[in-house]
N, C-alpha and C positions, 0 to 999 in steps of 0.2 A: 687525568688522563691514563695513571695506572688503574684506577677503579673502572675507568671507562673501557679500557683493555681487555678487562679480566671479566667485565661484564659481556662483552662482544664475544668474547672467546667462547665463554660459559653458555651462548645462545647456540653456536657454532656445533658446540659438542652436543646440543640437545639433539639439533637436526640429524647429525651425525648417528647417534646411539641409536636413534630409532629405526634404524636399518635391521639392526639384529634383534629388535625386541616384538615379543607378539603384540597382538592388536589390545588385550587389556592391560598389557604392561603401560602402552604408549596413552591411553586413555587416563590411566592412572596419573603417568606423569603430567598430563595436560592440564588435568583437573586438581594437581595438588603442587606445581610449580609456578612460584612467580617472576616475573622479572620485569622490567622499565619496560615500559610501553613503547619507549620512543628508540630502543635498542633492537627488539626482535625485528619488526618488521621491516627496517631499513637493511638488515643482514639478508633479509631472505627475498627480497624484492629484487630484480634486474627490470627498468621498465615498469611494464604495467602486467610484469607476469610474475608468479609466484614459486618459487621453487619448491618442488614437492619433498616431504621430508623422506621419501624413499628412493631418493636419486641423490648418489652420490658426484658431487663433482669434482674436475681435477683442479691443479694447483693453479696453473693459468687462468683458467675461469674463476676461482676463488679471488685471486687478486684482482681480476678486473670488475667483480663484483662489488669487491671492498673498495676499492678505488672512487668505484663511480657512486656510491651512497654513500660513504661516511665520510668525514672530513680529517684525514689523515694521509701523512705522508706515504710517499710510495714504498721506503724502507720498512716502516711500519706496517702497513700493507701486507709486504711480502713475510715479514716476521710473524704476521697473526695468520698467516696463509700455509706458511711452513707447519704451525701449530694442529692446523685444521688438518693437511695433510698426512701430520701420522696418527690422527684421531680416525681418518677416512679407513688409512690401512688396517687400523686395529679392528676395526667395524669391520671390514672387506673380510679379515681373519678369522673375525668373532663368527661372521654369517657362514662363512666355508665349514666352519666348525661343525655348526650347528644342523646343516644341510648334510654332513657326513654321518652325525648322529642318527640322525633320522631314517638316511639308509641303513644302519646297521641295527636299528634299535627292535624291527621286527625278528629278527633270525637271532639276537641276542635273547628277548625275551622268550622266545621258543626254547633253546637251550636252559634257560634258567628255571621254566617250567618243568623241563625233564628230570626223571628220577635221578640220583647220583650215580647211581649202576650203570645208567641208558646213555648218559650224556657224551662220552666220548664217542659214541657210534654215528656216522653217518648215515642217514638214512634213505632208502628207496622208495619213493612213493608207488603206490599202485593205481596206477591212471586211468581213468573212465570208470572208477565203480561205482555204479547207483547208490544216491543217496539214501534212497528206497530201502536196499537191502541191508545197509549198515546196521551195525547192534546199536540201540537204545544210547543215545548222549554223544556216539561217535561221528567224527566230521571227515575224518579219513585215514586210510589203511597203509602201512607201511612195512617191510621187509627191513631187519635188523640183529643183531644181538648186544648180548651185555656188553660185553668188550670185544676187541678184535681178534677173529681167530676162533671165537666160540660159536655154539649152536645158533642156528639163526631160527628166527621167530616172526611169524605174523602179528603186528602191533595194529591198535587202535588208538588213534588221538582223539583222546574229548576235546568239547567244546572249551573245558577250562585249561587245554595244554596238557594233559595229563597223557600217559602212555599205559595201556591194560595189553599184557600177552592173552591174544587169541588164539594161536593155534603153534604147535612146532612145526618146521619144516621137516617132512620125511626124510630120515638117514639115508634113504635109497637114491635120493634125488642129486643128482650132480650139479651142488652149485658152487660158483666159483665166487667168493664174496670180494676176492682183490679186484676180480674184471667182471664185475655186475654190469648187466646194459640196460635192462628196463623190465618194470613188473606192470599188468595191465590188466583191466577183465575186458572179456569179449566171449559173447553168444554163452553167457552163464557159467563161465569157469574164469579162473586166476591163472595167468601167465607170469613165471618167472623166469627170467632170461638172463645167462652170462655167457661169459667167453673163455674155453679151455685155454690153458699156461701154453705160453708160445706158439698159439696157434689161433687162426681166425675160425673156428668152429664154434657156432653160439649154439648151446645147450636152453632149450627153453623145457621147463615142465608146466604140465596143463593140469589145475587142481581143481576137484569139486572141494566145496567149503560147507561145513554146518557150524555157525558161530553159536548156537545155542550150547551143542556139544565141545564147543571149542576142538574142534576137528579139522586139517586140511589134508585131503586126500589126493594123493600122487596118481593121477588118471593114465597118464600119456607122457613121453618126452619126444620131444622134436629136435633133430640136428640139422643145420644148415651151414655151409662153410661156401663162403665166397671166393676164397682163395683157390680151391679146387674146380671150383665151376670158372674161372679167371684163366687158368691153366689149360683148362680143356677148351675153350674158345681162343685161347691162345696156340694153341696146337693145329688147331683147325685152321685159322687165319694164315700160318706158315706155309701148311699144306696147300694154299691155294697162291702163296705167294706174295700176301699181304702183310708185307714185312712190319710197316709202321703200324697198323692195327693190332698184328701180333704183339710187338712192344708195348701198346697202350695195355693189351691185358693183362702182360707180365708185370705190369707197372703196380699193379693192382693187387699183387701178391704180398701178403702179410707172413713175416718168418719164412721166406724162400728156401733155406738150407733145411726146413723140417719138411717141405713140401714136394721137392724137386732136386734132382742133380745138377746143379746150375751149370756146372760145365758142360758137362755132356747137351742140355738141353741149348744151351745160347751158341754150342758150336752146330748144332743143327739147323739154329736159325741161322747162323754166319753161311753156310752152305749153299742156303734156299738165296739167301743174300745175293752169296756171288752169280748164281743162274740170273736172278733179277738184274744183276747190275750189267750182265753181259748183254742182256736184252734191251734193257735202256739206253747203252752205249748203240748198238746196232741202230736206235728208234733215233738217236740223239738227242734224247731225252735228258738232258743232264742237269736241269731243275730238280726234276724228279727224283733221279740218282744220289742229288745233292739232299735232300729231304727223305730219303732211306738211311744214307749212309749216319745223318747228324741223329736221328732216332737211336741207330744201332750204338752208335759211340757213347750216345749220352743215357743210356739204359744200362742199370746195376750190374744186368748180367756180364758185360765185358770187361770188369773192374778187373780180373783177375788176368785177363789177357793184358791190359794196358800196364800190367805193375810188373811185366816181364821188363827186365834192362839188358839182357845180353843174348847173343845166339844160343850159347850153351843152355840157358834156362828154357828157351822157346823149345829147343829141341826136345830135352827132358818132358816137358809138360807135352807136348805131342807124341812122342815115343810110350810114356806112361799111361795115358787115356786111351791110344789108339784113335782117334779121332778121325771120323769120316772127310773131314774139312783138312787137307792137306796144308803144310805150311808156306808152300809156293802161293796156295790161294789166299790164305789169310794174309801175307805180305802183298799181296795184288789189292787186295781191300784197302790197305792202309795209304798204298800208292795213291791209288785213284780217288780216296778222302783227301790226302794232302794236296792231289792235283786239283780238286773242284773245291776246294778252301782257297786256294789261291785265285782261281778265276773268279769265284766270288768277293775276292777282297777282303778275304777273313783273314788277315796275314797272323794275327797274335796265334790263333786256333792253327792254322797253316805252321806256325814256327814249332807247336807241340807235337803233332802228330809227323810233322817231317824228322823231328829230330828223334822222335822215338824209334822212326824207320832205321836212322842211323844208328842207334844202339842194338837194335836187334839184325839188322843186315848191314854192318860197315864195310861192304864190298859193293853195296848197290850206288851206282853213278848217279841214278833218279833221285834218289832222297838228297843227296848234298845238293845237286843242282836245284832241288825244290827248295831246299833249306835257305841257299844261297839268296834263291828269288824272294823268298818272304821275308828274310833280314833286310834285302835291300829296299824293299817298300817300306819296312817301319825305319827306314832310315840308318839301320845299323849298320854302317858301312864296313868295319872293321871284322865285324861277325862273318857278312855278307863275301867277304873277301876270302875267309879262311874257310868258308864252306865251298866256294865255286874253287880254290888249291886243290882242296880234297878230290871235287870233283874230277878237276883235271888229271889228277893223279892215278885215279882209278881208271879213268879211261885209258893212260897211257901203259900203265900195269897188265888191265884185263884184255883190253881190245874191245871193250863196250861200244856199241857203235850212237853214234850221234850227230846230228845235220851240222853242216857248216854256219848257219845262220845261229844256233845257239852258242858255238862255240867264238864266233865274233861277237856276241853279245855280252858273254861272259869276260874274252879279253877288254872288252872297252870297261867294262866295269872294274877290272882290278886294275888299271889305269888310273883310276880316279882316285881323288885325295881329300 
């Protein structure tokens, strides 16, 4: 029985191991391995179907196959199948490793073929360069340097994988190797582009070339800056009262503090927002008002305002910058946002905004009322009652107006336990 068991196990091992073998290795194994003829067919067949040697069968299937085709007990079948499961797992792991090696082989082979003094640099390929214009035995052009931070060269990659310096990039060209973007051929010229440090300005050098003389001649430079364009579009949208469109353009600005006075620009945006909100309120377009306010307070430009935590800080900020928007107008915008969040049943956000209001305007009854309503709808009863008590206290102390219906509802919620 032990001999039979070992023979069966060896047969299955051959089936599993084939999944990670090449075609030639499989053929060699078939021609040079002999097994008892009464063992292999029985293990591999289920009914009239032969299990292909590229299929990895499951543990449950293998137990059924062994029980139905071999005269062994269930315990022996399970033992044999467990051994086979281990082999399947090993074969799958080997197969996966082989696939990973295939994926990196091309890159590693390329790096291995590079001269040692160049192998540390990541090259930027010159795209779309015509094969007919390449030097003899060269298949691609690359921009690179011997080591990071050194002078840049145009290299040719040979069919054998070797690199040759073709021409040095002119020193009067503003090329940033740390923020290179693209290199390509167009209209008989080579374009080499990079982005400036801490700006979105893309500088492209336009080069003529003579590979016979190893020359790369800078003819012109172009500069494009989508951040400057985005700010100009945003400002035009603000003046038209298109607040959401303006915010979308501002969001495209890279390194905003290097391009604009964020605080002044944002306050001007809020001043226009205040006017737009008044118009939308008159027209009872509350959904539109909500969309405008959401875009404003999700915008990175308003972060400096939302970081204010006390009335003193808010007062100092507005005094320092002499903003065209008044504190009262800013607070009105926050109050409206807090109210619309409640109407939209966005209670978590309503808590955040109304809590901010209570910090910067601790004498605002409306801020505490809206905070209490937000907590109540979140079923945070104790916190809501604390806010309602503060609301009543401010009304009694300042004489701020309120309606009887609101007071009745507050009293009712304060009596809940």
